[in-house]
C-alpha positions as CSV (number, residue, x, y, z in Angstrom):
1,M,20.9,22.2,-97.6
2,R,22.0,20.5,-101.0
3,T,20.0,23.7,-102.8
4,S,21.8,25.9,-100.1
5,L,25.2,24.6,-100.5
6,A,25.4,24.4,-103.8
7,F,24.6,28.2,-104.3
8,S,27.0,28.6,-101.6
9,L,29.7,26.9,-103.1
10,A,28.6,28.3,-106.6
11,D,29.0,31.8,-105.4
12,S,32.1,31.0,-104.2
13,Y,34.1,29.3,-107.2
14,L,32.8,32.8,-109.2
15,S,34.2,34.3,-106.4
16,V,37.6,32.5,-106.3
17,A,37.6,33.3,-110.1
18,L,37.1,36.9,-110.2
19,Q,39.4,36.7,-107.5
20,L,42.5,34.7,-109.7
21,A,41.5,37.2,-112.2
22,S,42.0,40.0,-109.7
23,T,45.5,38.9,-108.7
24,L,46.8,38.2,-112.2
25,I,45.8,41.8,-112.6
26,L,47.0,44.1,-109.5
27,S,50.3,41.2,-109.2
28,R,51.6,43.0,-112.1
29,L,50.3,46.3,-111.4
30,L,51.1,46.7,-108.3
31,T,54.4,46.6,-106.0
32,P,55.1,44.3,-102.6
33,T,55.2,47.5,-101.1
34,E,52.0,49.1,-102.0
35,T,50.4,45.2,-101.3
36,G,51.7,45.5,-98.0
37,I,50.4,48.6,-97.4
38,F,46.9,47.7,-98.5
39,A,47.2,43.6,-96.3
40,V,48.1,45.6,-93.2
41,A,45.1,47.6,-93.2
42,A,43.4,45.5,-94.7
43,V,44.2,42.9,-91.2
44,L,44.0,45.7,-89.0
45,T,39.5,46.1,-90.3
46,A,39.7,42.2,-90.1
47,L,39.9,42.8,-86.8
48,A,37.7,45.4,-86.5
49,S,35.0,43.9,-88.3
50,T,34.6,41.1,-85.3
51,F,33.2,43.6,-83.3
52,R,31.4,44.7,-86.0
53,D,29.6,41.6,-86.1
54,F,29.0,40.8,-82.5
55,G,27.8,37.6,-83.4
56,V,24.4,38.5,-84.5
57,A,24.4,36.4,-87.3
58,E,25.0,33.6,-85.4
59,Y,22.1,34.9,-82.9
60,L,20.1,34.6,-85.4
61,I,20.4,31.9,-86.6
62,Q,20.7,29.9,-83.4
63,E,17.7,31.3,-81.3
64,K,14.7,28.3,-81.0
65,D,12.3,30.7,-81.0
66,L,13.2,34.1,-83.6
67,T,10.5,36.7,-82.9
68,T,10.1,40.3,-85.0
69,E,11.3,41.7,-81.8
70,K,14.5,39.8,-81.0
71,I,15.4,40.8,-84.7
72,R,15.0,44.1,-84.1
73,A,17.1,43.9,-81.2
74,A,19.8,42.3,-83.1
75,F,19.4,45.0,-85.9
76,A,20.1,47.6,-83.3
77,A,22.9,45.7,-81.5
78,N,24.7,45.5,-85.2
79,I,24.6,48.9,-85.7
80,M,25.5,50.4,-82.5
81,V,28.6,48.3,-82.3
82,S,29.7,49.0,-86.2
83,W,29.0,53.1,-86.0
84,L,31.0,52.6,-83.1
85,M,33.8,50.8,-84.9
86,A,33.8,52.9,-87.7
87,A,34.8,55.7,-85.8
88,L,37.3,53.9,-84.0
89,M,38.4,53.2,-87.1
90,F,38.6,56.7,-88.7
91,F,40.3,58.4,-85.5
92,S,42.9,56.0,-84.9
93,S,43.9,56.0,-88.6
94,A,46.9,58.4,-87.6
95,A,48.3,56.5,-85.0
96,V,48.1,53.3,-86.4
97,A,50.3,54.8,-89.5
98,D,53.1,56.5,-87.7
99,F,53.5,52.9,-85.8
100,Y,53.9,51.2,-89.2
101,Q,56.0,54.6,-90.7
102,Q,53.1,54.4,-93.8
103,P,51.1,57.1,-94.5
104,G,49.0,54.8,-97.2
105,V,48.0,53.0,-94.2
106,A,45.4,55.9,-92.8
107,D,43.8,56.5,-96.1
108,V,43.0,52.9,-96.1
109,M,41.4,52.8,-93.1
110,H,39.5,56.0,-93.9
111,I,37.8,54.3,-97.0
112,Q,36.9,51.1,-94.9
113,A,35.8,53.1,-91.9
114,I,32.2,53.9,-94.9
115,N,31.7,50.1,-94.9
116,F,30.9,49.5,-91.0
117,L,28.5,52.3,-91.6
118,L,26.5,50.6,-94.3
119,I,27.7,47.4,-93.5
120,P,24.7,46.7,-90.2
121,F,21.5,47.8,-93.1
122,G,22.4,44.4,-95.1
123,A,23.6,41.9,-92.5
124,V,20.4,41.3,-89.8
125,T,18.4,40.6,-93.5
126,M,21.1,38.3,-95.1
127,A,21.8,36.4,-91.4
128,Y,17.7,35.5,-91.7
129,F,18.6,34.0,-95.1
130,R,21.0,32.5,-94.2
131,R,19.0,30.8,-91.2
132,Q,16.2,29.6,-93.8
133,L,18.8,27.8,-95.7
134,N,17.4,30.7,-98.2
135,Y,20.8,31.2,-100.4
136,R,19.6,32.5,-103.6
137,P,19.9,36.1,-102.3
138,I,22.7,35.5,-101.0
139,F,24.2,34.7,-104.6
140,V,23.2,37.5,-106.2
141,A,24.3,39.7,-103.8
142,S,27.7,38.0,-103.9
143,L,28.1,38.1,-107.6
144,L,27.0,41.6,-108.2
145,A,29.7,42.8,-105.0
146,N,32.7,40.3,-106.5
147,I,32.0,41.4,-110.0
148,T,31.8,45.1,-109.5
149,S,35.0,45.2,-106.6
150,F,36.8,43.0,-109.3
151,V,35.7,46.3,-112.2
152,V,36.9,49.0,-109.6
153,A,39.7,47.8,-108.4
154,V,41.9,46.8,-112.1
155,A,40.4,50.2,-113.4
156,G,41.9,52.1,-110.1
157,A,44.9,50.3,-110.5
158,L,44.9,51.4,-113.8
159,A,44.3,54.5,-113.4
160,G,47.2,55.1,-111.2
161,F,45.0,55.1,-107.2
162,S,47.9,52.3,-106.1
163,Y,46.7,50.5,-103.0
164,L,43.8,52.8,-102.6
165,S,41.9,50.9,-105.6
166,L,41.5,48.4,-103.6
167,A,40.1,50.3,-100.6
168,W,37.7,51.7,-103.2
169,A,36.8,47.8,-104.7
170,G,36.1,46.9,-101.4
171,L,33.7,49.8,-100.3
172,A,31.6,49.6,-104.0
173,G,31.4,46.3,-103.1
174,V,29.5,46.8,-99.9
175,V,27.2,49.1,-101.5
176,V,26.1,46.5,-103.5
177,T,25.8,44.5,-101.5
178,V,23.3,46.7,-99.2
179,G,21.7,47.4,-102.0
180,V,20.7,44.1,-103.2
181,S,20.0,43.1,-99.5
182,V,16.7,45.6,-99.4
183,I,15.8,45.0,-102.4
184,A,14.7,41.0,-101.7
185,R,14.4,42.0,-98.2
186,P,10.9,40.0,-97.1
187,K,7.7,42.1,-96.9
188,D,6.6,41.5,-93.6
189,F,11.1,41.6,-92.3
190,P,11.3,44.1,-89.6
191,S,12.8,47.5,-91.3
192,W,13.9,49.4,-88.2
193,P,15.8,49.1,-85.0
194,S,14.7,48.5,-81.5
195,F,16.1,48.6,-78.5
196,R,13.5,46.2,-76.5
197,G,14.8,43.0,-75.8
198,M,18.5,43.8,-76.7
199,S,19.7,42.0,-73.6
200,P,20.1,38.2,-75.1
201,V,21.5,39.6,-78.3
202,V,24.4,41.2,-75.7
203,R,25.0,38.1,-73.2
204,F,25.1,35.9,-76.9
205,G,27.1,38.7,-78.9
206,K,30.1,39.4,-75.3
207,H,30.9,35.2,-75.8
208,A,30.6,35.3,-79.7
209,L,32.1,38.2,-80.2
210,G,35.8,36.5,-77.9
211,I,35.4,33.3,-80.4
212,Y,35.4,35.4,-84.0
213,F,37.7,38.2,-82.5
214,F,40.1,35.7,-81.1
215,G,40.1,33.4,-84.5
216,Q,40.9,37.3,-86.3
217,I,43.9,37.8,-84.0
218,G,45.3,34.2,-85.2
219,R,44.4,34.8,-88.6
220,S,45.7,38.6,-88.9
221,A,48.4,38.5,-86.5
222,P,51.6,37.0,-88.9
223,E,50.7,40.5,-91.2
224,A,50.4,42.6,-88.5
225,V,53.9,41.2,-86.5
226,I,56.1,40.4,-89.8
227,G,55.0,44.3,-90.9
228,R,56.0,45.3,-87.7
229,A,59.0,43.0,-87.2
230,L,60.2,43.2,-90.7
231,D,58.8,45.5,-93.8
232,M,55.4,45.5,-95.5
233,A,57.3,43.6,-98.7
234,S,58.0,40.8,-96.7
235,V,53.8,41.5,-95.4
236,A,53.2,41.1,-99.1
237,F,55.7,37.8,-99.9
238,F,53.7,35.9,-96.5
239,S,50.5,37.3,-97.4
240,R,50.9,35.9,-101.6
241,A,52.0,32.8,-99.8
242,N,49.1,32.0,-97.6
243,G,47.0,33.4,-100.8
244,L,47.1,29.9,-102.0
245,M,45.6,28.7,-99.3
246,E,42.7,31.0,-99.3
247,I,42.2,29.5,-102.8
248,F,40.4,27.1,-101.0
249,N,39.1,28.8,-97.9
250,R,37.3,30.8,-100.7
251,S,36.2,28.4,-103.1
252,V,35.4,25.1,-100.3
253,L,35.4,26.3,-96.7
254,R,33.2,30.3,-96.8
255,A,30.6,28.6,-98.8
256,A,30.3,25.6,-96.5
257,I,30.9,26.6,-93.0
258,P,27.7,29.4,-93.4
259,I,25.8,26.2,-94.5
260,C,27.0,23.7,-91.5
261,L,26.1,26.5,-88.4
262,P,22.3,26.2,-89.6
263,Y,22.7,22.3,-90.2
264,F,24.5,21.8,-87.0
265,A,21.5,23.8,-85.2
266,Q,18.8,22.3,-86.6
267,E,20.1,19.0,-85.7
268,R,20.1,19.7,-82.3
269,R,16.9,21.2,-82.4
270,A,15.7,18.2,-84.3
271,G,17.5,16.0,-80.8
272,Q,19.8,14.5,-83.1
273,R,23.8,13.9,-82.0
274,T,25.5,16.7,-83.6
275,A,28.8,14.7,-83.7
276,T,27.4,12.5,-86.2
277,G,26.8,15.9,-89.0
278,Y,30.4,17.2,-87.4
279,L,32.1,14.1,-88.3
280,K,30.2,13.7,-91.9
281,A,31.1,17.1,-92.5
282,T,34.8,16.8,-91.8
283,T,35.5,13.7,-94.0
284,L,34.0,15.7,-96.7
285,L,36.2,18.9,-96.2
286,T,39.5,16.5,-95.6
287,G,38.3,15.0,-99.1
288,I,38.6,18.2,-100.5
289,G,41.4,20.1,-98.8
290,W,44.1,17.6,-98.3
291,P,44.8,16.6,-101.7
292,F,44.3,20.6,-102.7
293,F,46.8,21.9,-99.9
294,I,49.6,18.9,-100.8
295,Y,49.7,19.6,-104.5
296,I,49.7,23.3,-104.1
297,G,52.7,22.5,-101.9
298,F,54.4,20.2,-104.3
299,I,53.4,23.0,-107.2
300,A,54.2,26.0,-105.3
301,Y,56.8,27.7,-107.1
302,S,55.1,26.8,-110.9
303,A,51.6,28.4,-108.9
304,I,53.6,31.8,-107.5
305,R,54.8,32.2,-110.6
306,L,52.0,32.0,-112.9
307,L,49.3,33.5,-110.7
308,Y,52.0,36.4,-109.5
309,G,54.7,36.7,-111.1
310,G,58.6,36.9,-111.3
311,Q,58.4,39.0,-108.6
312,W,57.2,37.0,-106.1
313,M,59.1,34.3,-105.9
314,P,60.4,34.3,-102.6
315,A,56.4,33.5,-101.4
316,V,57.7,29.5,-102.9
317,P,58.9,28.2,-99.3
318,L,56.6,30.2,-97.4
319,A,53.5,28.8,-99.7
320,K,55.0,24.8,-98.6
321,I,55.0,25.3,-94.9
322,L,52.1,26.9,-94.8
323,C,50.2,24.2,-96.7
324,L,51.0,21.9,-94.0
325,V,49.5,24.0,-91.8
326,A,46.2,23.9,-93.3
327,V,46.3,20.0,-93.2
328,L,47.1,20.1,-89.7
329,E,44.0,22.3,-88.8
330,L,41.4,21.2,-91.7
331,P,40.0,18.4,-89.0
332,Y,38.7,20.9,-86.4
333,W,38.4,23.8,-88.4
334,L,34.1,23.6,-88.0
335,A,34.6,22.9,-83.8
336,A,33.4,26.5,-83.1
337,E,30.1,26.2,-85.4
338,V,29.4,22.9,-83.6
339,M,30.1,24.2,-80.0
340,I,28.1,27.7,-80.8
341,A,25.4,24.9,-82.7
342,E,25.0,23.6,-79.3
343,G,24.5,26.2,-76.9
344,R,28.3,26.3,-75.6
345,V,29.1,29.8,-77.3
346,D,31.1,30.0,-73.4
347,Q,33.2,27.3,-74.1
348,S,33.7,28.0,-78.0
349,N,35.1,31.7,-76.8
350,K,37.6,29.6,-74.3
351,L,38.3,27.2,-77.3
352,Q,39.3,30.3,-79.6
353,F,41.4,32.2,-77.2
354,L,43.5,29.2,-76.4
355,V,44.1,27.7,-80.1
356,Q,45.1,31.6,-81.2
357,G,47.1,32.1,-78.2
358,M,49.1,29.2,-79.5
359,R,49.1,30.8,-82.8
360,L,51.0,34.6,-81.2
361,A,53.1,32.7,-79.5
362,S,54.5,30.9,-82.0
363,L,55.1,33.8,-84.2
364,A,58.0,35.1,-81.7
365,L,59.8,33.5,-84.3
366,V,59.8,35.7,-86.9
367,F,62.3,38.0,-85.1
368,P,65.2,34.8,-84.7
369,F,64.1,33.5,-87.7
370,G,62.3,35.4,-90.2
371,L,58.9,34.5,-92.4
372,P,60.4,31.1,-92.7
373,G,60.5,30.8,-89.0
374,A,57.0,32.7,-88.5
375,C,55.3,29.7,-90.8
376,W,56.8,27.0,-88.5
377,G,55.9,28.0,-85.1
378,L,52.3,28.6,-86.5
379,A,53.0,25.2,-87.9
380,V,53.9,24.1,-83.9
381,A,50.7,25.8,-83.0
382,A,48.1,24.3,-86.2
383,L,48.6,20.9,-84.6
384,G,48.5,22.2,-80.6
385,G,45.3,23.5,-81.6
386,A,44.5,20.2,-82.5
387,V,45.1,18.9,-80.1
388,T,42.7,21.2,-77.8
389,S,39.7,20.9,-80.5
390,H,39.5,17.7,-79.7
391,R,39.4,18.4,-76.1
392,F,36.6,20.6,-76.2
393,L,34.4,18.7,-78.2
394,H,35.3,15.5,-76.9
395,Q,33.5,17.7,-73.7
396,I,30.8,18.9,-75.5
397,I,29.3,16.6,-78.1
398,G,30.8,13.9,-77.0
399,L,33.7,13.5,-79.8
400,R,36.0,10.6,-79.6
401,F,39.8,10.4,-81.3
402,N,38.6,6.4,-83.4
403,E,36.0,8.6,-85.1
404,V,38.3,11.6,-85.7
405,V,40.2,8.8,-87.6
406,R,38.0,6.7,-88.9
407,A,36.7,10.4,-90.4
408,C,39.9,11.2,-91.7
409,L,41.2,7.7,-93.3
410,P,39.1,7.7,-96.4
411,S,40.5,11.1,-97.3
412,A,44.2,10.4,-96.5
413,A,43.9,7.7,-98.9
414,V,42.1,10.4,-101.1
415,A,44.7,12.2,-100.8
416,I,48.0,10.3,-100.9
417,V,46.7,8.8,-104.7
418,A,45.7,12.5,-105.7
419,A,49.0,13.7,-104.9
420,S,50.9,11.1,-107.0
421,P,50.9,13.3,-110.5
422,S,52.7,16.0,-108.7
423,L,54.7,14.3,-106.1
424,L,56.4,12.7,-108.9
425,V,57.6,16.5,-110.8
426,A,58.6,17.5,-107.4
427,L,61.3,14.4,-107.3
428,F,62.4,14.2,-111.3
429,I,61.5,17.3,-112.5
430,E,62.9,21.2,-111.7
431,Q,60.6,23.9,-111.9
432,T,62.1,26.7,-113.8
433,E,61.0,30.0,-116.2
434,A,61.3,28.1,-118.3
435,N,58.6,25.2,-117.5
436,Y,56.3,26.9,-114.9
437,L,53.3,26.6,-116.8
438,A,53.7,23.8,-118.2
439,V,54.3,21.8,-114.9
440,F,51.5,23.9,-113.5
441,M,48.7,22.6,-116.2
442,G,49.7,19.3,-116.4
443,C,50.0,18.5,-113.3
444,S,46.3,20.5,-112.7
445,L,44.9,18.3,-114.9
446,T,46.0,14.9,-113.8
447,T,45.9,15.6,-109.8
448,G,41.9,16.3,-110.6
449,L,41.0,13.3,-113.1
450,V,43.5,11.0,-110.6
451,W,41.6,13.0,-107.3
452,L,38.1,11.8,-108.9
453,L,39.4,8.6,-109.6
454,A,40.7,8.0,-106.3
455,L,37.1,9.4,-105.0
456,K,35.8,6.1,-106.8
457,V,38.1,3.5,-105.8
458,C,38.5,4.7,-102.2
459,N,35.0,4.8,-101.7
460,H,35.0,8.4,-100.3
461,P,31.6,9.3,-99.1
462,F,32.4,12.8,-101.7
463,W,32.0,10.6,-104.9
464,A,28.6,9.8,-103.7
465,E,27.9,13.5,-103.8
466,V,29.2,13.8,-107.5
467,L,27.0,11.3,-108.4
468,L,24.4,12.7,-107.3
469,I,25.3,16.1,-109.0
470,V,25.8,14.4,-112.5
471,D,22.8,12.1,-112.1
472,K,20.4,15.1,-111.3
473,L,22.6,16.6,-114.6
474,R,21.0,14.0,-116.4
475,N,17.8,14.4,-115.0
476,T,17.3,18.1,-115.7
477,P,14.6,18.8,-118.2
478,R,15.9,20.7,-121.5
479,R,13.9,23.4,-122.8
480,A,12.6,23.2,-125.9
């Protein structure tokens, strides 16, 4: 599991590095309106992708007795749903563009629909690799796809393709990913789909579809609502503020979550209590995430000025509120994965419906209070979602609130200590155009060092992982 996590983390870190480099360049080449047009189209595409996936990867990972027939059936289901969504995206693009009064949205959706035609030919193979905790081919595919997307996006923007450069970059990345998956596919892995044995896939998929559909609704709703209630520039400002949260999501969560589902599923097949693994994972995630979000909240001005440029400063107050949202959401971020591993995909579906319903209701505040109101509404929804998630986990895996508190206490101590440098800056130094670079570099360096010290002093479980990595590096034999 640690080897798989190492590949997944390396993939995420490289992805974040390329994403940051791309953001530094594209934020200065594209206007807020151009960025907003792509963001709205991307939201709709992400929503359609939940239907496209149809829970196929999760089905293959949690299935106890995986046979060739089941793999073929999952492949067939993935193709059917994905191609259907491609057609819906293509033919509904004009209506969506009219709704937002932005013709460019339709152009982006046309390109993104092509992705849906190609993805099934790599998705099933990648899901099989995840089940086997074999992340080497996934790492290679993602690395090459990210590099390709970066080059295409920057080249397209420099050539004057505007928001379409981002759409073509996404398509190029999908082509590379599918190509690598075909090359890396095991020799005995089935290459053709089959309708035989599809019933179990459909039964699982209809519940898993709800989980990820409702989840994507909640994540996509802010941009969709803001784009209609306000304007495309407001969408872009929210997206940039949320982009700071995405640094953690891409570097940590997107690396850990694909590992956690097969890990929880293995624990269940071994007859162990999945709540134990859930608590361990929560301790590690909050030990990294809470210090990061608090640090970002204090230096939001400097971070946004450095990463995005001076035209994006209205995103600063939004980023501060969204950091609070992230802190509240993190302890129950893995709730869906552990419930799926327990075979309770139906209850996980119900939980997502309730949690994301709260997020949707909270966005009504965008109308009377604008972007800050929407962000504060998301904070209230995050608190309600945490309470609801705990109730479900208590019923399904026997998770007790005092266990969650004990699991998070070491992380809270680490976060308080690690955030002290950025807190002092926020209290005594005004972040301005003249000092934003010095503030960002100084706070980043001191926060990182103090965080490591706090892990050791507080005896946080993540410190043991750090020591293990250092020990392995020391004992790695050098080549002559």
